[in-house]
C-alpha positions in Angstrom: 59.3 -22.8 -17.2 58.0 -19.7 -18.0 56.9 -16.9 -16.5 53.6 -17.8 -15.9 54.3 -21.7 -14.6 57.0 -19.7 -11.9 54.8 -17.4 -10.7 52.1 -20.1 -9.7 54.5 -21.9 -7.9 55.8 -18.8 -6.0 52.2 -17.8 -4.9 51.4 -19.0 -2.0 48.0 -20.4 -1.8 45.1 -19.4 0.6 42.9 -21.9 2.8 39.5 -22.4 1.8 37.4 -20.4 3.8 34.3 -22.3 5.2 31.2 -21.3 3.6 29.9 -19.7 6.3 32.8 -17.2 6.8 32.4 -15.7 3.5 30.4 -12.7 3.8 28.6 -12.4 0.2 27.0 -15.9 1.7 25.6 -14.3 4.3 24.3 -10.9 2.3 22.2 -13.1 -0.3 21.0 -15.3 2.9 20.3 -12.0 5.0 17.5 -10.4 2.4 15.2 -13.5 2.6 15.6 -14.4 6.2 15.1 -10.3 7.3 11.6 -10.8 5.3 10.7 -14.2 6.9 11.5 -12.7 10.3 9.4 -9.6 9.6 6.6 -11.5 8.2 6.6 -13.4 11.4 5.8 -10.0 13.4 3.8 -8.7 11.3 1.2 -11.8 11.8 2.4 -11.8 15.7 0.7 -7.8 15.6 -2.1 -8.6 13.2 -3.2 -11.5 15.7 -2.9 -9.9 19.2 -4.4 -6.1 17.8 -7.0 -7.3 15.7 -8.8 -4.1 14.1 -12.4 -3.5 15.8 -15.2 -4.3 14.1 -17.3 -1.5 12.5 -21.3 -1.2 14.1 -23.7 -1.3 10.9 -22.8 1.8 9.5 -25.1 1.3 6.5 -27.9 2.0 8.4 -26.1 4.5 10.6 -25.6 6.1 6.9 -29.3 5.9 6.1 -30.3 7.4 8.9 -28.0 10.3 8.8 -29.8 11.3 5.4 -33.3 11.1 6.2 -32.1 13.4 8.9 -30.7 15.8 6.4 -33.5 15.4 4.2 -35.9 16.1 6.7 -34.1 19.1 8.0 -33.6 21.0 4.7 -35.2 19.8 1.5 -36.5 22.8 0.5 -33.2 25.2 1.3 -30.9 22.4 0.0 -32.7 22.0 -3.8 -32.6 26.0 -4.0 -28.7 25.8 -3.0 -28.3 22.7 -5.2 -29.5 24.3 -8.2 -26.3 25.8 -9.6 -24.5 22.5 -9.0 -27.9 20.3 -11.0 -27.5 22.6 -13.9 -23.7 21.6 -14.6 -24.1 18.3 -14.0 -26.6 18.1 -16.6 -25.1 20.5 -19.2 -21.9 18.5 -18.6 -23.8 14.7 -19.6 -25.6 16.6 -22.4 -23.5 18.7 -23.9 -26.1 21.5 -24.2 -26.6 24.8 -22.5 -29.2 24.8 -19.7 -32.3 27.1 -20.2 -32.2 30.4 -18.4 -35.5 31.0 -16.2 
């Protein structure tokens, strides 16, 4: 007998573990299982606490714009003049004429 065969015969055999006793199995199963549980919790929260519906926000925005336009059409156009000139300059690449 060679030394390797003697070592194999001398080493005691370990009993096989059941699959559920192996920690690596639980490591592999645990991640996806955790995701599934979290998705059911999220589904429960979404069903029990729905977001409130938004009341006709578009119409309210139009009304606000009309109110703002009526309040200061003249003063707004004077205060926006530098911004409008800069915007026109950026779009055309030409420097605006000084008045």
